[in-house]
N, C-alpha and C positions, 0 to 999 in steps of 0.2 A: 268615926266621922262626926264632927261637931259642927254646929251652925257657926258660920263665920261672923264675928262681930266687928264693929268699928271702934277702935280705941286709939287715941292719939296722946302721946306724952307731951307734945308741944302743939300749940295751936297751928294748924296747917297753913293758915294765911301768913304766919310769921316766918316760915321756913321753906315754903314751896314756891317754885316758879309758876308762872301763869298756866302753863300747860298741865302741870301736875295738879295744881289747885283746881282746875276745871274738871279733871278726872275725879277728884274727891267730891266735888259738887254733884257730878253726875251719879256717882255711887250713892250719895246720900239721898238724892231724888229717887233713885231706883228703890232703895230700901223703904222710903216713905210710901211709894206706890204699893209695895208688896206687904207692908205692915198689916193691913186688914186681913189679907189672905193668910199670913203667918199666924195671926191670932185665931182665925177660924180653924186652921189646921191644928193648932195647939189645943183648942177646945175639943175638936174631934178626937185627937190623940188621947186626951184624958178620958174620953168615954169608951173608945174602941180599942185603944192600944196601937192604932196605926201610926207608923213613924211619920214625923213631919218631913224629914229628909231621908232618902234611902238610896242605896246603890241601884243602878239600872236593872240588875238581875231581879230585884224585888218587884219592880213594876212590870218588867218584861221577862218573865221566867222562861228558861229553856230556849232563849234566842241567841245565845252566844255572848252574853254580856257579863258572865261571871268573872272574867279577868279585866274588865274595864273599871278602873279605880278612880280616875280623876273626875270625870263628870258624875253628877248625881241628880236625883229628881227632888224637886220641892213639891210636895204633894204628889199627885199622879199626872200633872199636866205641864209642869215647867221643868225643862232640862237646863241645868246649870253646868257650864263647862268652862274650865280655864282656857284662856287664849294667849298664846305667845306670839309676839310680833318682833322679829321673824320667829318661826317655830324653832324650838330648841331640840326637838326630837320628832321623828316621823310619827304620824297618826297610826294607830293600830286598833285591832278589834273589828267587830261587825260594822260599825259606822264608817270606818276608813275604806271599806270595800264597796261602799254604795256610791 
């Protein structure tokens, strides 16, 4: 699992329609808001070895998350999960049962 980065081979405003360009702007704003936290987590990781991002099972051991692969934790407080609209597959795992 690696940290997802933003990289564009073409300037987004040259090729995207307004809706998709707005989504890019929102993603960049979210990344900007999280950058201080990510740097803090990186410093902590350098000292303690604690991962910056981790599977749910790492943060919530023995709670049935060992098979949950798509969502992950940023630090121990932010759940990052992909969202499909409309969903391309049914939800599964402990979170789907709640």
